PAZAPA-4460 file (N, C-alpha, C; in steps of 0.05 Angstrom, whole numbers, plus 32768, in hexadecimal, padded with zeros to 4 digits):
% residues 270
    n_x    n_y    n_z   ca_x   ca_y   ca_z    c_x    c_y    c_z   seq   type   mol
   8032   7E18   7E71   801A   7E09   7E79   8015   7E16   7E9B     1      X     A
   7FF0   7E17   7E9E   7FEE   7E2A   7EB1   7FE4   7E0F   7EC9     2      X     A
   7FE8   7E1C   7EE7   7FEC   7DFC   7EF7   7FD3   7DF3   7EF0     3      X     A
   7FBB   7DFE   7EED   7F9F   7DF2   7EEF   7FA0   7DDB   7ECD     4      X     A
   7FAD   7DE2   7EBA   7FB4   7DD0   7EA7   7FBB   7DBE   7EA8     5      X     A
   7FD0   7DBC   7EBD   7FE7   7DAD   7EBF   7FDA   7D8B   7ED2     6      X     A
   7FBF   7D9D   7EE5   7FB7   7D8B   7EF9   7FA1   7D7D   7EE1     7      X     A
   7F92   7D91   7ED7   7F7B   7D7D   7EBF   7F91   7D6C   7EB4     8      X     A
   7FAB   7D6A   7EA5   7FB6   7D54   7E9A   7FB8   7D43   7EA7     9      X     A
   7FC1   7D45   7EC4   7FC9   7D2F   7ED5   7FAD   7D23   7ED9    10      X     A
   7F9A   7D2B   7EE2   7F83   7D1A   7EE8   7F72   7D0F   7EDC    11      X     A
   7F7D   7D10   7EB0   7F76   7D04   7EA1   7F8C   7CE9   7E9E    12      X     A
   7F9F   7CEB   7EA4   7FAA   7CDB   7EA2   7FAD   7CCB   7EB7    13      X     A
   7FA6   7CC8   7ED3   7F96   7CBE   7EE4   7FB2   7CBD   7EF8    14      X     A
   7FBD   7CD1   7EF7   7FDE   7CD6   7F0B   7FD3   7CE8   7F20    15      X     A
   7FDB   7CF0   7F3C   7FDA   7D00   7F48   7FE7   7D1D   7F3B    16      X     A
   7FE4   7D31   7F43   7FEC   7D4D   7F31   800A   7D4F   7F47    17      X     A
   801A   7D50   7F35   8031   7D58   7F4B   802D   7D70   7F54    18      X     A
   803D   7D78   7F66   8037   7D97   7F7E   8049   7DA9   7F69    19      X     A
   8047   7DBD   7F60   8060   7DD1   7F5F   805F   7DE2   7F66    20      X     A
   8077   7DED   7F70   807C   7DFF   7F7B   8095   7E0D   7F6E    21      X     A
   808C   7E2E   7F7A   8097   7E48   7F71   80AA   7E4F   7F7F    22      X     A
   80B1   7E6E   7F7F   80BE   7E7D   7F8C   80B5   7E92   7F8B    23      X     A
   80B0   7E98   7FA2   809F   7EAC   7F9A   80BC   7ED3   7FA9    24      X     A
   80AE   7EE2   7F9A   80C1   7EF5   7FA2   80B4   7F10   7FAD    25      X     A
   80C1   7F1E   7FC6   80B8   7F2F   7FD6   80BD   7F47   7FD3    26      X     A
   80E0   7F50   7FD2   80F0   7F5F   7FD1   8106   7F5F   7FCD    27      X     A
   8110   7F74   7FC0   812F   7F7A   7FBD   813B   7F85   7FD9    28      X     A
   8146   7F81   7FDE   8165   7F86   7FF6   8182   7F85   7FF6    29      X     A
   8189   7F98   8001   81AE   7F90   800A   81B4   7F78   800A    30      X     A
   81CB   7F6B   7FF7   81D4   7F4E   7FF7   81CF   7F49   8018    31      X     A
   81E3   7F5E   802B   81E8   7F51   8038   81DD   7F4C   8053    32      X     A
   81BA   7F53   8050   81A5   7F46   8057   81A5   7F35   8069    33      X     A
   819A   7F2D   807F   8196   7F0C   8084   8176   7F0C   809A    34      X     A
   8169   7EF9   808D   814C   7EF2   809E   8151   7EEA   80B4    35      X     A
   8149   7EF5   80C3   814B   7EE8   80E9   8134   7ED6   80E6    36      X     A
   8140   7EC2   80FD   812A   7EA9   8106   8110   7EB5   810D    37      X     A
   810F   7ECF   8119   80F2   7ED4   811F   80DF   7EE7   810A    38      X     A
   80EB   7EE9   80F3   80E7   7EF7   80DE   80C7   7EEC   80DD    39      X     A
   80B5   7EF9   80CF   809D   7EFE   80CD   809D   7EE7   80B4    40      X     A
   8088   7ECC   80B0   8088   7EBD   809C   8076   7EC5   807D    41      X     A
   8076   7EBE   806E   8073   7EC5   8054   805D   7EB6   8049    42      X     A
   8051   7EC4   8036   8038   7EB7   802F   8033   7E96   8029    43      X     A
   8016   7E97   802F   801C   7E79   8031   8003   7E6C   8046    44      X     A
   7FFD   7E4F   804C   7FEC   7E4B   805A   7FFA   7E30   8060    45      X     A
   8005   7E27   8070   8019   7E39   8089   8031   7E46   8076    46      X     A
   8035   7E63   8086   8046   7E7A   8085   8060   7E65   8077    47      X     A
   8066   7E73   8061   8088   7E64   805D   809D   7E71   8061    48      X     A
   80AF   7E62   8066   80C4   7E72   806B   80D8   7E86   8059    49      X     A
   80DC   7E9A   8064   80EB   7EAE   8056   80FF   7EAB   8057    50      X     A
   8114   7EA9   8037   8138   7EA5   803B   813C   7EC3   8023    51      X     A
   8150   7EB9   801F   8160   7EC9   800E   816D   7EC6   7FF4    52      X     A
   8169   7ED2   7FDA   817B   7EC3   7FCA   8187   7EDA   7FBD    53      X     A
   81A4   7EDA   7FC5   81B4   7EED   7FB9   81C6   7EF3   7F9E    54      X     A
   81CF   7F0D   7F8D   81DF   7F12   7F7D   81E8   7F29   7F80    55      X     A
   8207   7F26   7F7F   8213   7F42   7F81   820C   7F4C   7F9A    56      X     A
   8208   7F6C   7F92   81FC   7F77   7FB6   81E8   7F78   7FB8    57      X     A
   81CB   7F66   7FA8   81B7   7F69   7FB0   81AE   7F47   7FB2    58      X     A
   8194   7F50   7FC3   818E   7F2E   7FC7   816F   7F36   7FC1    59      X     A
   815E   7F22   7FC2   8147   7F22   7FC2   8135   7F13   7FDB    60      X     A
   8121   7F1D   7FE9   8115   7F0A   8002   80FD   7EFC   7FEC    61      X     A
   8101   7EDD   7FF1   80EE   7EC8   7FE8   80EA   7EB4   7FFB    62      X     A
   80D5   7EA8   7FEF   80CA   7E8F   7FFB   80C0   7E7B   7FED    63      X     A
   80B7   7E68   7FF1   80AB   7E4D   7FDF   8088   7E55   7FDC    64      X     A
   808B   7E50   7FCA   8064   7E4C   7FC3   805F   7E37   7FB9    65      X     A
   8057   7E30   7FBB   803F   7E15   7FB1   8028   7E22   7F9D    66      X     A
   802B   7E16   7F89   801C   7E25   7F77   7FFF   7E14   7F75    67      X     A
   7FF5   7DFE   7F75   7FDF   7DF8   7F82   7FCA   7E05   7F91    68      X     A
   7FD8   7E14   7F9A   7FC3   7E25   7FAE   7FBC   7E49   7FA5    69      X     A
   7FA2   7E4D   7FAB   7FA4   7E6D   7F94   7FA7   7E86   7FA9    70      X     A
   7FBA   7E98   7F92   7FCF   7EAA   7FA7   7FB7   7EC2   7FB0    71      X     A
   7FBB   7ECF   7FB9   7FAE   7EE5   7FBD   7F97   7EE6   7FD4    72      X     A
   7F9F   7EDE   7FE0   7F8E   7EE0   7FFA   7F91   7EF7   800F    73      X     A
   7F7E   7F06   801D   7F83   7F16   8029   7FA1   7F0D   8044    74      X     A
   7FA6   7EFC   8050   7FBB   7EF2   805B   7FD9   7EF5   8044    75      X     A
   7FD0   7EE4   8033   7FEA   7EED   8023   7FF4   7F02   801F    76      X     A
   7FDC   7F1C   8014   7FE9   7F34   8014   7FED   7F3E   8027    77      X     A
   7FE1   7F3A   8043   7FEA   7F44   8060   8012   7F3A   8065    78      X     A
   800A   7F1E   8060   8028   7F17   8063   8039   7F23   8049    79      X     A
   803F   7F2C   8032   8052   7F36   8027   804F   7F54   8032    80      X     A
   803D   7F63   803D   8041   7F81   8039   804E   7F7A   805A    81      X     A
   8046   7F69   806E   8052   7F6B   8085   8075   7F66   8088    82      X     A
   8082   7F52   8075   808F   7F50   8079   80A6   7F62   8068    83      X     A
   8095   7F72   8051   80A4   7F8D   8048   80AC   7FA3   805D    84      X     A
   8095   7FA4   8063   8092   7FB8   8076   80A2   7FBC   808F    85      X     A
   80AE   7F9B   809F   80BD   7F9C   80AE   80DA   7F9C   80B0    86      X     A
   80D8   7F92   8092   80F2   7F96   8084   80FB   7FB9   8085    87      X     A
   80E8   7FC1   8076   80EF   7FD8   806F   80F5   7FEF   808E    88      X     A
   80EE   7FDE   80A3   80FA   7FF2   80C0   810E   7FEE   80C6    89      X     A
   8123   7FD8   80B8   813E   7FCF   80BD   8153   7FDC   80A3    90      X     A
   814C   7FD2   808F   8157   7FE0   8078   8146   7FE5   8067    91      X     A
   8158   7FED   8043   8147   7FF4   8034   8144   7FDB   8029    92      X     A
   8125   7FDB   8016   8119   7FCC   800E   810A   7FD0   7FED    93      X     A
   8110   7FC3   7FDD   8108   7FCA   7FC0   80E9   7FB9   7FBE    94      X     A
   80D0   7FBE   7FC7   80BB   7FB1   7FC5   80B1   7FA3   7FA9    95      X     A
   80AB   7F8A   7FA2   80A5   7F7F   7F91   808D   7F85   7F8B    96      X     A
   8075   7F7C   7F70   805E   7F80   7F74   804F   7F65   7F84    97      X     A
   8040   7F69   7F99   8030   7F53   7FA4   802B   7F3A   7F89    98      X     A
   8036   7F1D   7F8E   802D   7F03   7F7B   8040   7F0A   7F62    99      X     A
   805A   7F13   7F6B   806E   7F0A   7F53   8084   7EEB   7F5F   100      X     A
   8079   7ED3   7F4F   8080   7EB8   7F51   8097   7EB3   7F37   101      X     A
   80B2   7EA3   7F43   80B9   7EA8   7F2E   80C3   7E81   7F2B   102      X     A
   80CC   7E73   7F18   80D4   7E55   7F1C   80DB   7E4A   7F33   103      X     A
   80F8   7E54   7F35   8105   7E4E   7F4E   811F   7E60   7F56   104      X     A
   812D   7E5F   7F6C   8139   7E6F   7F73   815C   7E7B   7F5D   105      X     A
   8157   7E6D   7F4D   816F   7E73   7F35   8162   7E83   7F28   106      X     A
   8146   7E7D   7F22   8135   7E95   7F10   8131   7EB1   7F1F   107      X     A
   8137   7EB5   7F33   8132   7ED4   7F42   814B   7EDD   7F39   108      X     A
   8162   7ED1   7F39   8180   7EDB   7F34   8184   7ED6   7F18   109      X     A
   8174   7ECD   7F09   8177   7ED4   7EE7   815E   7EE1   7ED6   110      X     A
   814B   7EE9   7EED   8134   7EF5   7EE1   8132   7F12   7EEA   111      X     A
   813B   7F13   7EFE   8138   7F26   7F13   8152   7F39   7F1D   112      X     A
   8160   7F31   7F2A   8177   7F3D   7F3A   818C   7F3E   7F25   113      X     A
   8197   7F2D   7F14   81B0   7F38   7EFE   81A4   7F48   7EEA   114      X     A
   818E   7F4C   7EDB   8189   7F5C   7EC8   8186   7F79   7ED1   115      X     A
   8181   7F71   7EE6   817A   7F93   7EF5   818B   7F9C   7F15   116      X     A
   819E   7F8B   7F13   81AF   7F8C   7F25   81BA   7FAE   7F30   117      X     A
   81C3   7FBC   7F16   81D2   7FCB   7F1C   81B8   7FEF   7F2F   118      X     A
   819F   7FDC   7F15   8189   7FF6   7F24   8180   7FE8   7F3F   119      X     A
   817D   7FD9   7F41   8173   7FDA   7F5B   8186   7FD5   7F76   120      X     A
   819F   7FD2   7F73   81BC   7FE2   7F7E   81AD   8001   7F85   121      X     A
   81B2   800D   7F70   81B3   802F   7F6F   8195   8033   7F81   122      X     A
   817B   8023   7F7F   8169   8028   7F80   816B   802A   7FA3   123      X     A
   8177   8012   7FA8   8179   8007   7FC7   818B   8028   7FDB   124      X     A
   81A0   8025   7FCC   81A9   8044   7FD2   81A3   8059   7FDB   125      X     A
   8191   805F   7FC8   8178   8077   7FD1   816A   8076   7FE7   126      X     A
   8157   805C   7FE7   814A   8055   7FFF   815D   804E   8017   127      X     A
   8175   8053   8016   8180   8050   802F   817B   8060   804E   128      X     A
   8173   8054   805E   8171   8069   8074   8152   807E   806C   129      X     A
   813C   806B   805F   8129   807B   8052   8111   8064   8058   130      X     A
   80FE   806B   805E   80E2   805F   8064   80CD   806D   8055   131      X     A
   80B2   805E   8050   80A6   806A   803E   808B   806D   805B   132      X     A
   8076   8082   8059   8071   8080   806D   8046   808D   8069   133      X     A
   803E   8085   806A   801C   808F   805D   8012   80A9   8075   134      X     A
   8000   80B0   806B   7FFB   80C3   807D   7FD3   80C2   807A   135      X     A
   7FC7   80C4   8084   7FA6   80B8   8084   7F9A   80CB   8094   136      X     A
   7F8C   80DE   8082   7F76   80E3   8094   7F56   80E8   8092   137      X     A
   7F4B   80E1   80A5   7F2B   80DF   809A   7F1A   80F5   80A9   138      X     A
   7F02   8101   8093   7EFA   8116   809F   7EE9   8106   80B7   139      X     A
   7ED8   8115   80D0   7ECC   8111   80E9   7EAE   8115   80D6   140      X     A
   7E9A   8102   80D0   7E86   8104   80B7   7E78   8125   80C1   141      X     A
   7E6D   811A   80D9   7E58   8137   80E8   7E65   814E   80ED   142      X     A
   7E7C   814C   80EB   7E91   8167   80F0   7E91   817B   80D8   143      X     A
   7E9E   8163   80BD   7EA0   816B   80A2   7E81   8173   80A1   144      X     A
   7E73   8169   8096   7E4B   8168   8091   7E49   8183   809E   145      X     A
   7E51   818D   80B6   7E46   819E   80C4   7E54   81C4   80B6   146      X     A
   7E72   81BC   80AE   7E7B   81CC   80A1   7E6B   81CB   8084   147      X     A
   7E67   81BF   807C   7E5E   81C8   805D   7E3F   81D4   805B   148      X     A
   7E35   81C6   806A   7E1B   81D3   8079   7E1D   81F7   8077   149      X     A
   7E31   81F7   808E   7E3C   821B   808E   7E45   8224   806C   150      X     A
   7E51   8213   8060   7E5A   821D   804F   7E4B   8228   803F   151      X     A
   7E34   8213   8034   7E22   820E   8022   7E07   8219   802E   152      X     A
   7DFF   822E   8032   7DE2   8232   8039   7DCE   8225   8030   153      X     A
   7DCF   8227   800E   7DBE   8213   8000   7DC0   81FB   800A   154      X     A
   7DBE   81EB   8014   7DBB   81D4   8025   7DA9   81CF   8032   155      X     A
   7DAD   81E6   8042   7D96   81E8   8059   7D79   81DC   8049   156      X     A
   7D73   81F7   8039   7D5E   81F6   8028   7D59   81E0   801B   157      X     A
   7D66   81D2   800F   7D65   81B7   7FFC   7D59   81AA   8014   158      X     A
   7D60   81A6   802C   7D5D   8192   803C   7D3E   8195   8048   159      X     A
   7D32   81B4   8050   7D1F   81BD   8051   7D06   81AF   803D   160      X     A
   7D11   81B6   8022   7D01   81AE   800E   7CFF   8187   8009   161      X     A
   7D0B   817D   8010   7D07   8157   8009   7D07   8154   8027   162      X     A
   7D01   815D   8046   7CF8   815A   805A   7CDD   8148   805C   163      X     A
   7CD3   8135   805E   7CB5   8125   8064   7CB4   8120   8042   164      X     A
   7CBE   8129   802E   7CB6   8129   8019   7CBC   810B   800C   165      X     A
   7CAB   80FB   7FFB   7CAB   80E5   7FEF   7CCC   80E1   7FDE   166      X     A
   7CDA   80CF   7FDE   7CFD   80D2   7FD3   7CF9   80D1   7FB7   167      X     A
   7CE6   80C4   7FAD   7CDF   80C7   7F8E   7CE0   80E8   7F87   168      X     A
   7CCA   80F8   7F98   7CCD   810E   7F93   7CDD   8123   7F95   169      X     A
   7CEA   8118   7FA5   7D05   812B   7FAF   7D25   811D   7F9F   170      X     A
   7D1E   810D   7F8C   7D38   8105   7F84   7D4C   811D   7F76   171      X     A
   7D4A   8136   7F6A   7D51   814E   7F62   7D6B   8152   7F6E   172      X     A
   7D51   8161   7F87   7D5E   8175   7FA2   7D6F   8155   7FAB   173      X     A
   7D6F   813F   7FB5   7D83   812A   7FC0   7D99   812B   7FAD   174      X     A
   7D9D   8125   7F8E   7DA9   812A   7F85   7DC2   8145   7F8A   175      X     A
   7DB7   8154   7F8A   7DBE   8173   7F88   7DD0   8170   7FA7   176      X     A
   7DC2   8165   7FB8   7DCF   8169   7FD8   7DEA   815A   7FD0   177      X     A
   7DE5   8145   7FC6   7E00   8130   7FCA   7E13   813D   7FB7   178      X     A
   7E0E   814B   7FA1   7E26   814F   7F8D   7E30   816A   7F9B   179      X     A
   7E24   8178   7FA6   7E30   818F   7FBE   7E44   8188   7FD5   180      X     A
   7E39   8173   7FDF   7E48   8164   7FF7   7E5A   8157   7FE7   181      X     A
   7E5C   814E   7FD2   7E79   813E   7FC7   7E89   8152   7FBB   182      X     A
   7E84   8168   7FB3   7E94   8177   7FA9   7EA0   8191   7FC5   183      X     A
   7E96   8188   7FD4   7E9B   819A   7FEB   7EB3   8194   7FF8   184      X     A
   7EAE   816F   7FF4   7EBD   8162   800F   7ED9   8163   7FF2   185      X     A
   7EDA   815C   7FDF   7EEA   815A   7FC8   7F03   816D   7FCB   186      X     A
   7EF1   818F   7FC8   7EF9   81A8   7FD2   7F14   81A3   7FEE   187      X     A
   7EFF   819A   7FFB   7F0F   819E   801E   7F2E   818B   8019   188      X     A
   7F24   8170   800F   7F39   8162   800C   7F51   8168   7FFD   189      X     A
   7F4A   8180   7FED   7F62   8186   7FDC   7F72   819B   7FF3   190      X     A
   7F64   81A5   7FFF   7F6E   81C1   800C   7F80   81AF   8015   191      X     A
   7F6E   81A7   8038   7F7A   8195   8043   7F98   8182   803D   192      X     A
   7F95   8172   8029   7FA5   8163   801D   7FC2   817A   801A   193      X     A
   7FBB   8188   800B   7FD5   819A   800B   7FE3   81AD   8027   194      X     A
   7FD0   81B2   8037   7FD6   81BB   8052   7FE9   819E   805E   195      X     A
   7FE1   818A   8055   7FFA   8175   8061   8019   8173   8058   196      X     A
   8013   8178   803B   8021   817C   802B   8034   8194   8029   197      X     A
   8024   81A1   8033   803C   81B7   8038   8047   81B4   8053   198      X     A
   8044   81AB   8063   804A   819F   807F   805D   818C   8083   199      X     A
   8061   8179   8070   806B   815B   8067   8087   8169   805D   200      X     A
   8081   8175   8047   809A   817C   8032   80AD   817C   803F   201      X     A
   80B5   8190   804D   80D0   819A   8057   80DF   8185   8069   202      X     A
   80D0   8164   806D   80DE   8151   8080   80D6   813C   8067   203      X     A
   80D2   8136   804B   80C5   8120   8043   80E0   8128   8028   204      X     A
   80E5   8110   8020   80FF   810F   8008   80E6   8111   7FF0   205      X     A
   80D3   80FE   7FF3   80C1   80FF   7FD1   80A7   80F8   7FE5   206      X     A
   808D   8105   7FCA   8072   8100   7FE3   8062   80F3   7FC5   207      X     A
   804F   80E6   7FD5   803A   80DA   7FC0   801A   80D6   7FBF   208      X     A
   800F   80E1   7FB0   7FF2   80E9   7FBA   7FEE   80CD   7FBB   209      X     A
   7FD3   80C6   7FC9   7FC6   80AC   7FB8   7FAB   80B7   7FC3   210      X     A
   7FA1   80A6   7FB6   7F7B   80AB   7FB1   7F71   80A2   7FCA   211      X     A
   7F5F   80B3   7FC5   7F47   80B1   7FDF   7F3C   808E   7FE2   212      X     A
   7F40   8080   7FF2   7F35   806A   7FFB   7F1D   8068   8006   213      X     A
   7F11   8079   8014   7EF8   8087   8014   7EE9   809D   8012   214      X     A
   7ECB   80A0   8014   7ECC   80B7   800F   7ECC   80D3   801E   215      X     A
   7ED3   80D0   8037   7ED2   80DC   8047   7EF4   80DD   8052   216      X     A
   7EFC   80D6   803B   7F1E   80DF   8045   7F26   80F6   803F   217      X     A
   7F39   80FF   804C   7F40   811B   804F   7F5E   811E   8040   218      X     A
   7F67   810E   804A   7F88   8110   8044   7F8E   80EC   803D   219      X     A
   7FA6   80E8   8024   7FB2   80D1   8024   7FC5   80D6   8011   220      X     A
   7FD6   80CE   801B   7FF6   80DC   8010   8009   80C9   8021   221      X     A
   801F   80C4   800A   8034   80B3   8018   804C   80CE   8016   222      X     A
   805F   80BD   802B   8076   80D5   8025   8090   80BA   802D   223      X     A
   80A6   80C6   801E   80BD   80BB   8021   80CB   80C7   803D   224      X     A
   80D1   80C1   8048   80E6   80D2   8064   80FB   80C1   8065   225      X     A
   8113   80CB   8073   8124   80C4   8081   811C   80B8   80A2   226      X     A
   8123   809F   809F   811A   8095   80BC   8124   80AC   80D4   227      X     A
   8139   80B6   80D5   8149   80C5   80E6   8133   80DA   80E3   228      X     A
   8119   80DE   80D7   8110   80FB   80D3   80FB   80F7   80E3   229      X     A
   80E7   80D9   80E3   80D5   80D2   80FA   80C6   80DE   8106   230      X     A
   80DC   80F0   8118   80CB   80FD   8128   80C1   811E   8120   231      X     A
   80D1   811F   810F   80CA   8141   8109   80AA   813C   80EE   232      X     A
   80A3   8124   80DF   808E   8119   80D4   807A   811B   80E8   233      X     A
   8079   8114   8100   806F   810E   8110   8061   8126   8122   234      X     A
   8078   813C   8121   8073   814F   812A   8066   8162   8125   235      X     A
   8067   816B   8109   805E   8172   80F3   803D   8178   80EB   236      X     A
   803D   8152   80F4   8024   8150   80F0   8014   814C   8106   237      X     A
   8025   814E   8120   8012   8155   8134   8007   816E   8133   238      X     A
   8016   817E   8127   8007   8199   812D   7FEF   819B   8120   239      X     A
   7FEC   818C   8102   7FD4   818F   80ED   7FC0   8184   8106   240      X     A
   7FC6   8170   810E   7FB2   8152   811C   7FA6   8161   8133   241      X     A
   7FB8   817A   8147   7FAA   818F   8157   7F91   81A6   814B   242      X     A
   7F9F   81B0   8130   7F88   81BF   8124   7F74   81B8   811E   243      X     A
   7F7A   819B   8115   7F5E   818A   810E   7F50   817A   811F   244      X     A
   7F55   817C   8131   7F47   816F   8143   7F23   8167   8146   245      X     A
   7F1D   8154   8141   7EFE   8157   814C   7EF3   8156   8129   246      X     A
   7F08   8163   811C   7F03   8164   8102   7F09   814C   80EC   247      X     A
   7F23   8147   80F7   7F31   8134   80DA   7F39   811E   80F2   248      X     A
   7F40   8102   80EA   7F50   80EF   80FA   7F62   80EF   80E4   249      X     A
   7F78   80F0   80F5   7F93   80F4   80EE   7FA3   80DC   80E8   250      X     A
   7FB2   80C9   80DD   7FC6   80B2   80E5   7FDE   80AF   80D7   251      X     A
   7FF5   80AA   80DC   8006   80A5   80D1   8013   8086   80D4   252      X     A
   801D   807D   80B9   801D   805E   80B9   803C   8060   80B8   253      X     A
   804B   8045   80C2   8060   804B   80BA   8076   8045   80CA   254      X     A
   8092   803E   80C4   8099   803B   80B3   8092   801F   809E   255      X     A
   8091   8028   8082   8084   8014   8075   8095   8018   8052   256      X     A
   8096   8005   804A   80A6   7FFA   8035   809E   8010   801E   257      X     A
   80B0   8015   800C   80A6   8030   7FF4   8098   8022   7FDE   258      X     A
   8081   8015   7FEA   8071   8015   7FCD   806F   802B   7FBE   259      X     A
   806A   8048   7FBD   805E   8058   7FBC   8079   8068   7F9F   260      X     A
   808E   8059   7FAC   80A6   806D   7FA4   80B6   805D   7F92   261      X     A
   80B8   8046   7FA0   80CD   802C   7F8B   80C6   8011   7F8E   262      X     A
   80B5   8009   7F76   80AF   7FEC   7F74   80B4   7FD8   7F67   263      X     A
   80C9   7FC6   7F6A   80DA   7FB9   7F51   80C6   7FA0   7F42   264      X     A
   80C6   7FA7   7F29   80C6   7F93   7F1E   80B8   7F77   7F1C   265      X     A
   80AB   7F65   7F2A   80AC   7F4C   7F2C   80A9   7F3B   7F13   266      X     A
   80B4   7F1D   7F0E   80A2   7F16   7EFB   808F   7EFD   7F06   267      X     A
   807E   7EF4   7EF3   806E   7EEB   7EF7   8072   7ECF   7EF3   268      X     A
   805F   7EC2   7F06   8062   7E9D   7EF7   805B   7E9A   7EE2   269      X     A
   806C   7E84   7ED3   8061   7E82   7EB9   8070   7E6E   7EA8   270      X     A
***
């Protein structure tokens, strides 16, 4: 029975609906992990206290969750990712997908930890000393459009055709301009992403291409790197950033939990 169905039934019976509480699961960690008193709070308003449920050599980071409130606010997502990223900076962690809720702590063991113990333990071993970083580059709009204009002389002619003309009369030319620019940016993105891949591959354990999150994205790439080699990663990207100065704004995010490489499948409430 869903939460809404239970609430409606209690209303019809003339009784106050009982507050249901579930166990929210963030990620899988080694069993010897302790949650410090100054650790960030979990999902919920107010933020829930994060605790550890252990089984064998592995454990789950969890918190209580009231099921009479909607789950999925931006604050919930930030709390989920913030806890996992802070954990990943210290110990290996397998992220569980956002929104995983089970009945109680016992169900965390029975449905998640026990059936997948060996698999999760092996994955944690693989992540030992490693974390995810995200390389994000965005074109400086004026600079990239100048490049495209220089590389495609027909754009100047098309722009002359539409100057001071009614929009409806120049519809085809405007569409053609848009297509040329889109194709040019896609080609540049492909080449620039490859340049970053070539630079970071010697440092990275694994790499994963991410879809662009903006039409002016130059590169969007996740890399799994040994945390001891973070300086080498920064140095490799620093050389590219120098070459791309004024053309692409480049950022390195991390260390983060390994969302793009290993995600534990959590159980949903039900």
